ChimeraX commands (.cxc) that place a marker at each C-alpha (Angstrom):
marker #1 position 0.00,0.00,0.00 radius 0.5
marker #1 position 2.28,2.85,1.19 radius 0.5
marker #1 position 5.77,3.47,2.48 radius 0.5
marker #1 position 5.29,5.12,5.87 radius 0.5
marker #1 position 7.87,6.81,8.07 radius 0.5
marker #1 position 6.66,6.52,11.65 radius 0.5
marker #1 position 8.31,9.20,13.79 radius 0.5
marker #1 position 7.71,8.22,17.40 radius 0.5
marker #1 position 10.01,8.27,20.43 radius 0.5
marker #1 position 7.78,6.13,22.65 radius 0.5
marker #1 position 8.62,2.46,22.13 radius 0.5
marker #1 position 5.17,1.17,23.12 radius 0.5
marker #1 position 3.39,3.57,20.75 radius 0.5
marker #1 position 5.87,2.76,17.97 radius 0.5
marker #1 position 5.40,-1.00,18.43 radius 0.5
marker #1 position 1.59,-0.85,18.58 radius 0.5
marker #1 position 1.24,1.44,15.57 radius 0.5
marker #1 position 3.79,-0.36,13.44 radius 0.5
marker #1 position 2.13,-3.75,13.97 radius 0.5
marker #1 position -1.25,-2.36,12.96 radius 0.5
marker #1 position 0.16,-0.56,9.93 radius 0.5
marker #1 position 2.03,-3.67,8.81 radius 0.5
marker #1 position -1.14,-5.77,9.17 radius 0.5
marker #1 position -2.87,-3.24,6.93 radius 0.5
marker #1 position -0.28,-3.85,4.21 radius 0.5
marker #1 position 1.94,-0.81,4.65 radius 0.5
marker #1 position 5.74,-0.74,4.77 radius 0.5
marker #1 position 6.98,0.98,7.93 radius 0.5
marker #1 position 10.31,2.66,8.69 radius 0.5
marker #1 position 11.08,4.37,11.98 radius 0.5
marker #1 position 12.64,7.53,13.31 radius 0.5
marker #1 position 13.03,8.18,17.03 radius 0.5
marker #1 position 13.52,11.95,16.95 radius 0.5
marker #1 position 13.03,14.93,14.66 radius 0.5
marker #1 position 16.59,14.97,13.32 radius 0.5
marker #1 position 16.42,11.31,12.36 radius 0.5
marker #1 position 13.01,11.95,10.76 radius 0.5
marker #1 position 14.47,14.63,8.50 radius 0.5
marker #1 position 17.40,12.40,7.50 radius 0.5
marker #1 position 15.24,9.34,6.80 radius 0.5
marker #1 position 12.60,11.35,4.92 radius 0.5
marker #1 position 15.31,12.69,2.60 radius 0.5
marker #1 position 16.93,9.29,2.11 radius 0.5
marker #1 position 13.86,7.06,1.88 radius 0.5
marker #1 position 11.20,9.34,0.35 radius 0.5
marker #1 position 8.20,7.79,2.15 radius 0.5
marker #1 position 4.72,8.43,0.84 radius 0.5
marker #1 position 3.41,9.32,4.30 radius 0.5
marker #1 position 5.14,10.64,7.42 radius 0.5
marker #1 position 3.36,10.06,10.73 radius 0.5
marker #1 position 4.96,12.76,12.86 radius 0.5
marker #1 position 4.79,12.77,16.63 radius 0.5
marker #1 position 5.07,16.41,17.69 radius 0.5
marker #1 position 6.73,15.94,21.09 radius 0.5
marker #1 position 10.13,14.56,20.11 radius 0.5
marker #1 position 13.69,14.85,21.42 radius 0.5
marker #1 position 16.53,16.68,19.62 radius 0.5
marker #1 position 14.22,18.46,17.14 radius 0.5
marker #1 position 10.50,18.47,17.93 radius 0.5
marker #1 position 7.92,17.45,15.35 radius 0.5
marker #1 position 6.79,21.03,14.74 radius 0.5
marker #1 position 10.31,22.10,13.70 radius 0.5
marker #1 position 11.03,18.86,11.82 radius 0.5
marker #1 position 7.87,19.44,9.77 radius 0.5
marker #1 position 8.86,23.03,9.01 radius 0.5
marker #1 position 12.31,21.87,7.86 radius 0.5
marker #1 position 10.83,19.14,5.66 radius 0.5
marker #1 position 8.52,21.71,4.05 radius 0.5
marker #1 position 11.39,24.15,3.49 radius 0.5
marker #1 position 13.52,21.54,1.68 radius 0.5
marker #1 position 12.60,21.16,-2.02 radius 0.5
marker #1 position 13.57,17.47,-1.78 radius 0.5
marker #1 position 10.90,16.77,0.88 radius 0.5
marker #1 position 8.45,19.66,0.52 radius 0.5
marker #1 position 5.79,17.49,-1.13 radius 0.5
marker #1 position 5.71,14.71,1.48 radius 0.5
marker #1 position 2.36,13.99,3.09 radius 0.5
marker #1 position 2.68,14.58,6.84 radius 0.5
marker #1 position 0.10,13.59,9.42 radius 0.5
marker #1 position 0.71,14.86,12.95 radius 0.5
marker #1 position 0.19,12.23,15.64 radius 0.5
marker #1 position 0.04,13.75,19.04 radius 0.5
marker #1 position -1.40,13.71,22.50 radius 0.5
marker #1 position -1.72,17.50,22.10 radius 0.5
marker #1 position -5.47,17.87,21.89 radius 0.5
marker #1 position -5.83,21.42,23.11 radius 0.5
marker #1 position -7.80,24.07,21.27 radius 0.5
marker #1 position -5.55,25.51,18.60 radius 0.5
marker #1 position -3.22,22.49,18.28 radius 0.5
marker #1 position -4.81,21.39,15.00 radius 0.5
marker #1 position -4.34,24.87,13.55 radius 0.5
marker #1 position -0.77,25.02,14.86 radius 0.5
marker #1 position 0.03,21.65,13.24 radius 0.5
marker #1 position -1.41,22.80,9.92 radius 0.5
marker #1 position 0.53,26.05,10.11 radius 0.5
marker #1 position 3.74,24.08,10.71 radius 0.5
marker #1 position 3.05,22.24,7.45 radius 0.5
marker #1 position 1.18,19.09,8.44 radius 0.5
marker #1 position -1.45,17.90,5.98 radius 0.5
marker #1 position -3.62,16.36,8.69 radius 0.5
marker #1 position -3.72,15.74,12.41 radius 0.5
marker #1 position -4.72,12.85,14.63 radius 0.5
marker #1 position -4.69,12.46,18.39 radius 0.5
marker #1 position -3.38,9.75,20.66 radius 0.5
marker #1 position -4.43,7.25,21.63 radius 0.5
marker #1 position -4.70,6.45,17.95 radius 0.5
marker #1 position -7.91,4.95,16.65 radius 0.5
marker #1 position -6.47,2.82,13.85 radius 0.5
marker #1 position -9.53,2.88,11.57 radius 0.5
marker #1 position -9.60,6.67,11.69 radius 0.5
marker #1 position -5.85,6.89,11.05 radius 0.5
marker #1 position -6.05,4.47,8.11 radius 0.5
marker #1 position -8.79,6.65,6.65 radius 0.5
marker #1 position -6.57,9.72,6.95 radius 0.5
marker #1 position -3.66,7.85,5.34 radius 0.5
marker #1 position -5.92,6.77,2.46 radius 0.5
marker #1 position -7.16,10.33,1.98 radius 0.5
marker #1 position -3.59,11.64,1.79 radius 0.5
marker #1 position -2.56,8.94,-0.67 radius 0.5
marker #1 position -5.52,9.85,-2.90 radius 0.5
marker #1 position -4.40,13.49,-3.14 radius 0.5
marker link #1:1,2 radius 0.2
marker link #1:2,3 radius 0.2
marker link #1:3,4 radius 0.2
marker link #1:4,5 radius 0.2
marker link #1:5,6 radius 0.2
marker link #1:6,7 radius 0.2
marker link #1:7,8 radius 0.2
marker link #1:8,9 radius 0.2
marker link #1:9,10 radius 0.2
marker link #1:10,11 radius 0.2
marker link #1:11,12 radius 0.2
marker link #1:12,13 radius 0.2
marker link #1:13,14 radius 0.2
marker link #1:14,15 radius 0.2
marker link #1:15,16 radius 0.2
marker link #1:16,17 radius 0.2
marker link #1:17,18 radius 0.2
marker link #1:18,19 radius 0.2
marker link #1:19,20 radius 0.2
marker link #1:20,21 radius 0.2
marker link #1:21,22 radius 0.2
marker link #1:22,23 radius 0.2
marker link #1:23,24 radius 0.2
marker link #1:24,25 radius 0.2
marker link #1:25,26 radius 0.2
marker link #1:26,27 radius 0.2
marker link #1:27,28 radius 0.2
marker link #1:28,29 radius 0.2
marker link #1:29,30 radius 0.2
marker link #1:30,31 radius 0.2
marker link #1:31,32 radius 0.2
marker link #1:32,33 radius 0.2
marker link #1:33,34 radius 0.2
marker link #1:34,35 radius 0.2
marker link #1:35,36 radius 0.2
marker link #1:36,37 radius 0.2
marker link #1:37,38 radius 0.2
marker link #1:38,39 radius 0.2
marker link #1:39,40 radius 0.2
marker link #1:40,41 radius 0.2
marker link #1:41,42 radius 0.2
marker link #1:42,43 radius 0.2
marker link #1:43,44 radius 0.2
marker link #1:44,45 radius 0.2
marker link #1:45,46 radius 0.2
marker link #1:46,47 radius 0.2
marker link #1:47,48 radius 0.2
marker link #1:48,49 radius 0.2
marker link #1:49,50 radius 0.2
marker link #1:50,51 radius 0.2
marker link #1:51,52 radius 0.2
marker link #1:52,53 radius 0.2
marker link #1:53,54 radius 0.2
marker link #1:54,55 radius 0.2
marker link #1:55,56 radius 0.2
marker link #1:56,57 radius 0.2
marker link #1:57,58 radius 0.2
marker link #1:58,59 radius 0.2
marker link #1:59,60 radius 0.2
marker link #1:60,61 radius 0.2
marker link #1:61,62 radius 0.2
marker link #1:62,63 radius 0.2
marker link #1:63,64 radius 0.2
marker link #1:64,65 radius 0.2
marker link #1:65,66 radius 0.2
marker link #1:66,67 radius 0.2
marker link #1:67,68 radius 0.2
marker link #1:68,69 radius 0.2
marker link #1:69,70 radius 0.2
marker link #1:70,71 radius 0.2
marker link #1:71,72 radius 0.2
marker link #1:72,73 radius 0.2
marker link #1:73,74 radius 0.2
marker link #1:74,75 radius 0.2
marker link #1:75,76 radius 0.2
marker link #1:76,77 radius 0.2
marker link #1:77,78 radius 0.2
marker link #1:78,79 radius 0.2
marker link #1:79,80 radius 0.2
marker link #1:80,81 radius 0.2
marker link #1:81,82 radius 0.2
marker link #1:82,83 radius 0.2
marker link #1:83,84 radius 0.2
marker link #1:84,85 radius 0.2
marker link #1:85,86 radius 0.2
marker link #1:86,87 radius 0.2
marker link #1:87,88 radius 0.2
marker link #1:88,89 radius 0.2
marker link #1:89,90 radius 0.2
marker link #1:90,91 radius 0.2
marker link #1:91,92 radius 0.2
marker link #1:92,93 radius 0.2
marker link #1:93,94 radius 0.2
marker link #1:94,95 radius 0.2
marker link #1:95,96 radius 0.2
marker link #1:96,97 radius 0.2
marker link #1:97,98 radius 0.2
marker link #1:98,99 radius 0.2
marker link #1:99,100 radius 0.2
marker link #1:100,101 radius 0.2
marker link #1:101,102 radius 0.2
marker link #1:102,103 radius 0.2
marker link #1:103,104 radius 0.2
marker link #1:104,105 radius 0.2
marker link #1:105,106 radius 0.2
marker link #1:106,107 radius 0.2
marker link #1:107,108 radius 0.2
marker link #1:108,109 radius 0.2
marker link #1:109,110 radius 0.2
marker link #1:110,111 radius 0.2
marker link #1:111,112 radius 0.2
marker link #1:112,113 radius 0.2
marker link #1:113,114 radius 0.2
marker link #1:114,115 radius 0.2
marker link #1:115,116 radius 0.2
marker link #1:116,117 radius 0.2
marker link #1:117,118 radius 0.2
marker link #1:118,119 radius 0.2
marker link #1:119,120 radius 0.2
marker link #1:120,121 radius 0.2
view
């Protein structure tokens, strides 16, 4: 289905999400922090980036801005995955350059729908 870069520093979240994505037919690569996400996105050119926003080294907000500023990665589809569910967080994620936004805990059916919608664009 799709090559997905899962950017998640929490091992339990990474394991749970990756198993569900793999069962749905997707290929999954991992990044543990924002710097690694930028490097892997440039090298691997995934179709979708699932970007946690609270990350070490470079947070997901800044990693997304850097990916958007780089002509090599500017067209990647980025879905923010975050426990940030405060008023204004969706708008802030979109302003940083995310194409969509989903909250944790992740409801896999909803996330798969968002992935499909991004792939159809």
